[in-house]
Every structure is written in structure tokens, then in C-alpha cells.
N, C-alpha and C positions, 0 to 999 in steps of 0.2 A: 504494500500500500504506500503510495507516494507520500501521503500526508504524514505517516509515521516516520518515514526516512527524513523528511524535512524537519519535523519536530526534533528528532534525535540529533541531527546534524547541527541545527540551530542552537540546541541546548549546550553544545560543546564548542560553539563558535567555529564550526566547520562550514566550508562551502562544498557543494556537491555538483557533479556533472551527470545528470540522469541519462542512462542508456536504456532505450526501449527495446530494440530488436537486435538479437544476435543472429537471427535467421528469419528471413521474410516468409518462410513457410511454417513458421512457428505454430505450435498447437493452438495457442490462444487466439491467433489471428483467424485460423481456419474454423475453430469451433466456438469460441466465445463471441467473436464479432461476425462470424459467418462470411468472411471474405475481406478483401483489401479495402473497398470503399468504406465499410463500417470501421475498420481499424484506423484508417486515416482520420476519420471524424473523431473517434475516441481519443487518439493521440493528440490531435489538435485541441480538444477540450482540456486535456490535462495541461498542455503547454499554456493555454490561455489562462487557466486557473492560477498557475504559478508564474506567469510571465514577469511579474514585478517583484517576486519574492527575493529578498536579498541573499537567501541561502543558496539559490541557484546561480552557479558561476557561469555555466554554459549548458547548452543542450547537445546531447550526443545521440542522435536519433537511430542511426543504423551502424552496427559494428562491422568493420571490414567488408564494406560492400563490394570491394573489387575482386572477391572470390568469383562471383558470377558463374557458378557451375552447378551441376545436378546435385552434388553432395551438400552444398551450402545454401543454394538458393540465392537470395539477394539480387534479384534482377535490377538492373540499372534504373529503369523507369520508375519502379516502385520506390527505390531509395531516393530518387530525385523528388518524388511526390512527398515523401516523409520530410525531407529537408525543406521543401516549400512550406510545410506546415509550421516549421520553426519560424520562418520569415513572416508568415501571415499572422501567427498567434502569439509570438514572443519576439517581436522585432528588435527589442532593446537588449537581448541576450545573444551572445555569439553562438554560432553553430560549430561544434567540435567534430572533427572527422578523423577517425583512426583507420589507417590503410596498411595493407601488406606490400603493395608495390607490384602485384601480380600482372598488371596491365602495362608495365614498363612506364615510360614517360607519360603515356596517356592517363595513367592513374592520377598523377599529380595535376595535369592540365584540367581534367574533368572535376577533380575535387576542389581545385582552387576557385572554380566558378561558384561553388555553393558554400564552402566552409570558410569560416573566419580564422579558425585555428586548425592546423593539420598536424597529425601525429603519425609516426611510423611504428609498426608493430611487427616483430619478426620472430617471436618466441625463441630467444637465443639458446635455450637449453634443448630445443628439439632439432637443431640442425648440426649436431656433431660436437657439442660442447659449448660451454659458456663463452669462451674466447672467440670461437668461430661465429657464434650467434651474434655477439656484440659487434663483431666486424661487419657482419651482414647488415645490422641496423645502421651502422655508420655509413656503409655504402649506400643504403637506401636514402638516408638523410642527405648525402652528397648529391644523389640523383635529383632529389626533390629541390634542393637549392639551385642546382644547375638549370632546371627547367623553369623555376618560378622566381629565382632571385631571393631576396631577403625581405620581401614586403609583407609576409605573413608570419605570425608566430608559429613555431614548430615545437613539438613535444616528442621526446623519445620515450617510448613505453616498453621497458624490458619485462616482458611477460615471463615470469619464472615459474610457471605452472609445471608441475611434474606429474606424469602418469606413473603411479607406483609399479605397475606391471611392465613398464616400457623402459625405464631408465634406472641407472644406479642412483642411490641416494645422493642428494646434493651435499657438498661439503659445507661447513659453516661459512667459508669465504664466498662460495657460490650463492648462498641463500641470503646474503646481506645486500 
């Protein structure tokens, strides 16, 4: 429940960046809202309700939309429509967009049209070790800057999630 998150964050003087969709084929879109148009309307209403709440730092409507494949969903058009809901319903809050860089330079060009803050996400521990993963993130950040310059804020998000059945336990240094 969004209200509870806002209350808790505010009580600790924290700012939040709400993320709505990690997968545009998500169960709740298909079942609770019975399809995309209803989900867009519902998301827009939430954004409108909290548009001026000082606890909201930015809106993060769709996670890693540049996957665009059968396994992850996130069709570009739907992601675009969700981002438009931010502009329409919460125009005074920035739109945060986290990307993997899967579409090469086009990723950054398309994202720059809609997002105020761009972030790169490469799951460093999933690509052959923390050093290799962080190097991949740095490479993607360099690509982003080469395409867009330095006109937008960039955020590096080192996702250090670990699948216990897949990887060796992280060392204390890796988990910091």
C-alpha cells in the first residue's frame, strides 16, 4: 500500500522513488485491473494523489524497460504510456528510469526523451564476479554519457542480489 510506505518513509525523514512495474505482464495488471488501459488509469490516480507529497523524490514507473523480450515483457509503447502518466499526473516530480543498456545507444536516446534522471543497472554479481560486473556498469555509464553528454543526472545502481542456488556466497567486501 503506497500510503503506508509514504507514512513510514516520512516518519524517518526519508525520500522514496516508487517503482510500479517490474514486468508489464505482471499478474496484477492482467487480473486486478483487467488489462493495460485500466492499469494506466490506476497508476495515474496514484501519481496524482501523491504528486505534491514531499516524501516522493521521483517516480520510477517501469523497471528496465529495455529488456523488451518474451521473458520480461515491457513493450516499449506501454512503458512510454506509463511514463506519460508521470508527466500528466505529477509534472513537478522527475521521472527516474533504470536501464540495462540492452538496446545499445538507442537505449539511452529513447530514455532521454522521457526520463529526467537515468540510471544504469547491470547486476554486477551475475556477470562473472563483482569486478567484472562493476566494469560493465562503468562501460554502460560511459556509453550513456557518450550518447547524451552530461545534461542529465545519472545514477549507478549496483544490484547485488544473489540467487543462493546460483552463486557462491558473497564475501563481506562484496556485500558492502
